[in-house]
Backbone as CSV, one residue per row, in Angstrom:
resi,resn,N_x,N_y,N_z,CA_x,CA_y,CA_z,C_x,C_y,C_z
1,MET,0.840,-1.178,0.000,0.000,0.000,0.000,0.887,1.244,0.000
2,THR,0.561,2.186,-0.843,1.273,3.459,-0.934,0.538,4.501,-0.096
3,LEU,1.286,5.299,0.646,0.736,6.400,1.436,1.248,7.708,0.848
4,ARG,0.393,8.735,0.835,0.792,10.037,0.277,0.204,11.169,1.095
5,ASN,0.944,12.270,1.108,0.397,13.545,1.545,0.911,14.590,0.565
6,ASP,0.757,15.864,0.871,1.165,16.899,-0.079,2.678,17.025,-0.212
7,ARG,3.455,16.359,0.658,4.913,16.475,0.618,5.625,15.184,0.244
8,LEU,5.043,14.047,0.604,5.765,12.779,0.526,4.933,11.668,-0.094
9,GLU,5.662,10.661,-0.578,5.050,9.407,-0.991,5.825,8.283,-0.310
10,LEU,5.117,7.417,0.374,5.700,6.219,0.971,5.172,5.051,0.172
11,ARG,6.076,4.322,-0.497,5.641,3.212,-1.330,6.500,1.988,-1.053
12,PRO,5.959,0.807,-1.335,6.757,-0.404,-1.118,8.050,-0.356,-1.930
13,TYR,9.080,-0.960,-1.383,10.374,-1.017,-2.062,10.295,-1.848,-3.331
14,VAL,11.123,-1.474,-4.292,11.341,-2.244,-5.517,12.851,-2.451,-5.646
15,PRO,13.292,-3.410,-6.466,14.734,-3.679,-6.571,15.585,-2.447,-6.874
16,GLU,15.060,-1.517,-7.633,15.815,-0.316,-8.001,16.088,0.613,-6.817
17,ASP,15.455,0.359,-5.684,15.659,1.179,-4.487,16.862,0.746,-3.660
18,GLU,17.532,-0.315,-4.063,18.621,-0.868,-3.250,19.716,0.148,-2.955
19,ASN,20.170,0.896,-3.938,21.262,1.851,-3.700,20.871,2.910,-2.681
20,GLY,19.670,3.438,-2.785,19.219,4.434,-1.816,19.155,3.871,-0.411
21,PHE,18.610,2.668,-0.287,18.506,1.997,1.008,19.892,1.776,1.614
22,VAL,20.811,1.244,0.799,22.159,0.943,1.283,22.885,2.221,1.705
23,THR,22.789,3.254,0.898,23.436,4.523,1.240,22.874,5.085,2.547
24,LEU,21.554,5.100,2.669,20.906,5.630,3.874,21.330,4.864,5.120
25,LEU,21.186,3.544,5.079,21.392,2.758,6.288,22.847,2.334,6.504
26,SER,23.740,2.846,5.662,25.177,2.693,5.909,25.750,3.932,6.579
27,ASP,24.943,4.972,6.703,25.379,6.230,7.306,25.240,6.144,8.829
28,PRO,26.343,6.197,9.574,26.261,6.068,11.034,25.465,7.188,11.705
29,ASP,25.382,8.375,11.083,24.554,9.438,11.660,23.075,9.069,11.582
30,VAL,22.686,8.395,10.512,21.292,7.976,10.325,20.942,6.839,11.277
31,THR,21.824,5.870,11.403,21.506,4.665,12.175,21.879,4.761,13.651
32,ARG,22.352,5.904,14.067,22.774,6.078,15.459,21.701,5.634,16.448
33,TRP,20.432,5.887,16.144,19.352,5.566,17.066,18.593,4.306,16.667
34,MET,19.035,3.630,15.625,18.302,2.459,15.133,19.058,1.177,15.472
35,GLY,18.338,0.137,15.754,18.949,-1.176,15.881,19.011,-1.802,14.500
36,MET,20.193,-1.896,13.960,20.351,-2.493,12.632,20.772,-3.941,12.783
37,PRO,20.201,-4.829,11.955,20.661,-6.220,12.009,22.127,-6.309,11.606
38,PRO,22.838,-7.250,12.166,24.255,-7.365,11.813,24.408,-7.786,10.356
39,GLY,25.528,-7.381,9.771,25.825,-7.806,8.413,25.795,-6.674,7.415
40,ASP,25.991,-7.046,6.186,26.044,-6.130,5.074,24.659,-5.539,4.798
41,VAL,24.562,-4.214,4.655,23.272,-3.551,4.440,22.645,-3.996,3.115
42,ALA,23.445,-4.190,2.088,22.905,-4.662,0.802,22.286,-6.046,0.968
43,ASP,22.918,-6.888,1.770,22.373,-8.221,2.019,21.051,-8.117,2.786
44,VAL,20.976,-7.197,3.734,19.727,-6.973,4.473,18.618,-6.585,3.499
45,PHE,18.927,-5.682,2.563,17.925,-5.264,1.573,17.466,-6.461,0.745
46,ARG,18.406,-7.213,0.234,18.053,-8.341,-0.640,17.227,-9.384,0.100
47,ARG,17.595,-9.667,1.344,16.836,-10.657,2.117,15.445,-10.141,2.463
48,ALA,15.347,-8.880,2.807,14.070,-8.340,3.288,13.101,-7.993,2.167
49,PHE,13.619,-7.496,1.055,12.713,-6.956,0.053,12.675,-7.710,-1.258
50,LEU,13.647,-8.542,-1.509,13.696,-9.204,-2.801,13.488,-10.710,-2.703
51,ALA,13.541,-11.260,-1.515,13.412,-12.700,-1.339,11.951,-13.129,-1.341
52,GLU,11.747,-14.430,-1.416,10.389,-14.983,-1.368,9.726,-14.744,-0.015
53,HIS,10.518,-14.599,1.033,9.972,-14.471,2.384,9.948,-13.017,2.822
54,ARG,9.193,-12.229,2.105,9.092,-10.807,2.435,8.412,-10.630,3.784
55,PRO,8.736,-9.559,4.489,8.076,-9.292,5.775,6.563,-9.155,5.592
56,THR,5.846,-9.477,6.634,4.384,-9.397,6.585,3.869,-8.065,7.115
57,TRP,4.766,-7.124,7.403,4.345,-5.815,7.893,4.639,-4.762,6.824
58,ASP,4.183,-3.550,7.083,4.348,-2.452,6.126,5.762,-1.887,6.183
59,ILE,6.421,-1.862,5.022,7.747,-1.275,4.880,7.716,-0.411,3.621
60,TRP,8.218,0.825,3.751,8.150,1.756,2.631,9.484,2.440,2.357
61,ALA,9.678,2.766,1.098,10.696,3.725,0.686,10.011,5.086,0.732
62,ILE,10.693,6.096,1.249,10.118,7.443,1.351,10.663,8.279,0.187
63,TRP,9.758,8.929,-0.516,10.114,9.730,-1.692,9.586,11.155,-1.554
64,GLU,10.405,12.105,-1.994,9.990,13.506,-2.076,10.393,14.017,-3.452
65,ASP,9.421,14.499,-4.207,9.688,15.053,-5.543,10.565,14.137,-6.392
66,GLY,10.263,12.841,-6.382,10.980,11.884,-7.209,12.326,11.438,-6.679
67,ALA,12.705,11.864,-5.476,14.000,11.478,-4.892,13.769,10.601,-3.659
68,TYR,14.546,9.524,-3.574,14.513,8.656,-2.391,15.139,9.411,-1.229
69,ILE,14.386,9.540,-0.117,14.913,10.284,1.029,14.841,9.515,2.343
70,GLY,14.304,8.280,2.314,14.247,7.584,3.586,13.558,6.242,3.556
71,HIS,13.466,5.691,4.747,12.937,4.347,4.991,11.933,4.440,6.138
72,ALA,10.829,3.673,6.051,9.827,3.673,7.115,9.203,2.290,7.254
73,GLU,8.744,2.000,8.472,8.075,0.733,8.755,6.984,0.946,9.800
74,LEU,5.988,0.094,9.739,5.018,-0.078,10.819,4.998,-1.578,11.062
75,LYS,5.724,-2.006,12.093,6.008,-3.429,12.266,5.592,-3.925,13.644
76,PRO,5.338,-5.225,13.742,5.105,-5.781,15.075,6.344,-5.505,15.928
77,SER,6.127,-5.019,17.112,7.262,-4.660,17.956,8.073,-5.897,18.321
78,PRO,9.408,-5.791,18.231,10.243,-6.909,18.649,10.395,-7.001,20.167
79,HIS,9.919,-5.978,20.878,10.046,-5.952,22.334,8.915,-6.764,22.966
80,PRO,9.218,-7.745,23.782,8.165,-8.569,24.374,7.214,-7.786,25.283
81,LEU,7.644,-6.628,25.773,6.791,-5.829,26.650,5.877,-4.879,25.891
82,VAL,6.009,-4.837,24.570,5.173,-3.947,23.757,4.195,-4.814,22.973
83,ASP,2.931,-4.666,23.275,1.897,-5.452,22.611,1.327,-4.633,21.464
84,GLY,1.877,-4.811,20.275,1.350,-4.080,19.135,2.410,-3.723,18.123
85,HIS,2.101,-2.717,17.330,2.956,-2.305,16.214,3.710,-1.022,16.530
86,GLU,4.897,-0.959,15.953,5.835,0.117,16.251,6.194,0.878,14.975
87,LEU,6.244,2.177,15.091,6.656,3.088,14.026,8.178,3.167,13.999
88,VAL,8.765,3.064,12.791,10.212,3.211,12.608,10.416,4.024,11.335
89,TYR,11.327,4.995,11.369,11.686,5.680,10.132,13.089,6.255,10.240
90,ALA,13.679,6.496,9.070,14.992,7.128,8.978,15.007,7.987,7.724
91,LEU,15.552,9.185,7.853,15.643,10.115,6.720,17.097,10.449,6.416
92,THR,17.368,10.713,5.159,18.713,11.097,4.764,19.045,12.470,5.363
93,PRO,20.274,12.660,5.830,20.631,13.921,6.490,20.368,15.170,5.656
94,SER,20.381,15.071,4.337,20.155,16.253,3.498,18.761,16.846,3.658
95,VAL,17.814,16.095,4.248,16.452,16.624,4.429,16.112,16.879,5.887
96,TRP,17.061,16.657,6.790,16.805,16.910,8.204,16.483,18.383,8.431
97,GLY,15.618,18.639,9.404,15.297,20.009,9.793,14.226,20.666,8.945
98,ARG,13.560,19.908,8.082,12.537,20.471,7.199,11.129,20.010,7.547
99,GLY,10.965,19.341,8.692,9.642,18.893,9.119,9.171,17.604,8.470
100,LEU,10.052,16.911,7.771,9.636,15.688,7.091,9.437,14.528,8.062
101,GLY,10.135,14.529,9.191,9.887,13.520,10.220,8.455,13.616,10.731
102,THR,7.977,14.830,10.893,6.585,15.043,11.296,5.644,14.504,10.227
103,ALA,5.920,14.814,8.967,5.057,14.358,7.864,5.014,12.835,7.790
104,VAL,6.166,12.183,7.956,6.222,10.717,7.922,5.449,10.134,9.101
105,THR,5.687,10.657,10.294,5.019,10.144,11.493,3.515,10.307,11.387
106,GLU,3.062,11.458,10.896,1.620,11.673,10.732,1.018,10.676,9.745
107,LEU,1.683,10.461,8.614,1.176,9.512,7.611,1.071,8.104,8.176
108,ILE,2.126,7.639,8.801,2.145,6.262,9.296,1.169,6.082,10.453
109,THR,1.103,7.058,11.342,0.177,6.976,12.468,-1.266,6.944,11.970
110,ALA,-1.607,7.820,11.036,-2.973,7.842,10.481,-3.295,6.520,9.795
111,HIS,-2.345,5.982,9.065,-2.541,4.685,8.410,-2.768,3.593,9.452
112,GLY,-1.902,3.514,10.451,-2.012,2.466,11.458,-3.315,2.515,12.233
113,LEU,-3.721,3.723,12.616,-4.940,3.866,13.415,-6.198,3.886,12.560
114,GLY,-6.024,4.060,11.255,-7.167,4.074,10.332,-7.224,2.790,9.541
115,ASP,-6.643,2.821,8.343,-6.666,1.673,7.435,-6.003,0.437,8.029
116,GLY,-4.994,0.643,8.846,-4.275,-0.477,9.449,-5.040,-1.159,10.559
117,CYS,-6.150,-0.533,10.985,-7.048,-1.110,11.990,-6.383,-1.416,13.322
118,LEU,-5.359,-0.642,13.678,-4.709,-0.835,14.977,-5.405,0.026,16.027
119,THR,-5.346,-0.407,17.271,-5.896,0.413,18.348,-4.854,1.369,18.903
120,ALA,-3.561,1.084,18.597,-2.478,1.948,19.069,-1.269,1.788,18.154
121,VAL,-0.471,2.842,18.077,0.825,2.807,17.403,1.857,3.182,18.462
122,HIS,2.928,2.395,18.536,3.961,2.604,19.535,5.244,3.114,18.873
123,ALA,6.093,3.698,19.695,7.440,4.076,19.274,8.357,3.805,20.458
124,THR,9.502,3.196,20.183,10.516,3.024,21.214,11.699,3.889,20.813
125,VAL,12.134,4.719,21.743,13.107,5.764,21.440,14.183,5.799,22.522
126,ALA,15.418,5.953,22.088,16.511,6.116,23.054,16.274,7.392,23.860
127,PRO,16.491,7.359,25.159,16.258,8.551,25.983,17.058,9.767,25.524
128,GLU,18.192,9.553,24.864,19.036,10.653,24.397,18.550,11.254,23.076
129,ASN,17.587,10.625,22.427,17.107,11.087,21.123,16.031,12.162,21.320
130,ALA,16.469,13.323,21.752,15.555,14.413,22.123,14.663,14.858,20.976
131,ALA,15.193,14.904,19.760,14.395,15.375,18.618,13.203,14.453,18.362
132,SER,13.420,13.142,18.371,12.319,12.201,18.135,11.309,12.240,19.274
133,LEU,11.787,12.340,20.503,10.869,12.415,21.637,9.993,13.652,21.554
134,LYS,10.583,14.787,21.214,9.822,16.037,21.098,8.766,15.920,19.999
135,LEU,9.149,15.377,18.848,8.229,15.217,17.723,7.052,14.323,18.113
136,LEU,7.342,13.161,18.681,6.274,12.219,19.030,5.317,12.812,20.062
137,ARG,5.849,13.467,21.074,4.985,14.077,22.098,4.113,15.175,21.498
138,ARG,4.677,15.952,20.588,3.911,17.014,19.919,2.764,16.434,19.100
139,LEU,2.946,15.223,18.572,1.918,14.584,17.749,0.966,13.695,18.559
140,GLY,1.004,13.830,19.876,0.035,13.133,20.712,0.456,11.784,21.242
141,TYR,1.703,11.406,21.042,2.200,10.165,21.639,2.447,10.416,23.125
142,VAL,2.075,9.452,23.949,2.147,9.594,25.400,3.209,8.648,25.958
143,ASP,4.001,9.158,26.900,5.024,8.343,27.554,4.369,7.222,28.354
144,ARG,4.896,6.006,28.161,4.363,4.841,28.872,5.388,4.193,29.778
145,GLY,6.627,4.676,29.775,7.647,4.110,30.653,8.876,3.655,29.898
146,GLU,9.746,2.967,30.626,11.002,2.481,30.061,10.895,0.998,29.731
147,ILE,11.653,0.613,28.708,11.810,-0.796,28.350,13.302,-1.087,28.415
148,VAL,13.667,-2.131,29.122,15.064,-2.532,29.231,15.245,-3.825,28.446
149,ASP,16.159,-3.790,27.480,16.450,-4.977,26.679,17.119,-6.010,27.575
150,PRO,16.531,-7.208,27.706,17.106,-8.210,28.601,18.467,-8.732,28.138
151,GLU,18.765,-8.594,26.845,20.038,-9.116,26.333,21.210,-8.177,26.586
152,ASP,20.991,-6.861,26.363,22.126,-5.938,26.487,21.910,-4.822,27.497
153,GLY,20.757,-4.793,28.149,20.481,-3.783,29.159,20.170,-2.404,28.597
154,GLU,20.082,-2.280,27.270,19.800,-0.984,26.649,18.393,-0.517,27.035
155,VAL,18.289,0.765,27.375,17.023,1.350,27.801,16.407,2.141,26.654
156,SER,15.110,1.942,26.435,14.340,2.726,25.474,13.119,3.268,26.191
157,LEU,12.629,4.397,25.720,11.376,4.934,26.225,10.261,4.486,25.296
158,LEU,9.149,4.080,25.875,7.977,3.661,25.108,6.972,4.792,25.077
159,LEU,6.589,5.190,23.866,5.536,6.187,23.674,4.436,5.555,22.834
160,THR,3.185,5.927,23.100,2.054,5.320,22.427,1.033,6.385,22.046
161,ARG,0.479,6.214,20.861,-0.674,7.019,20.464,-1.810,6.059,20.192
162,LYS,-2.934,6.277,20.872,-4.089,5.405,20.735,-5.122,6.027,19.814
163,ARG,-5.946,5.168,19.257,-7.049,5.610,18.407,-8.027,6.396,19.247
164,GLY,-8.556,7.467,18.617,-9.584,8.257,19.260,-9.133,9.227,20.194
């Protein structure tokens, strides 16, 4: 399913998106707050988007005016303490500071709580990621507490926006 607003288009990945994906998710500034699977980013793309066993959740390439600018997902949360789906996105640094994170979050949240038929959309955010926390709170996400990863002790803050 493709999502659109007046600024962005979020559409499913196609093989031609591999270079944009690899460039984006190979940038340590972009992935600083993301948990990336180990291994080669190109291999991650090929396994996730080109193989027979595609993910069963929503994953999009983010486009602005015909240019690939990011990656987004609405996925079942990998955290055992989070019952539901989690918003994830990353934008290329060249578009940071232009309000596109807000546009992406609004699109995905509206989709999840509307067409996606979810009762809530969650976000897990590193406590040091002040920009994402500010954005989510401004868009009506409510703090629900801390989640501690049992494997590495990493702490994330859980924020949730419910339908209605």
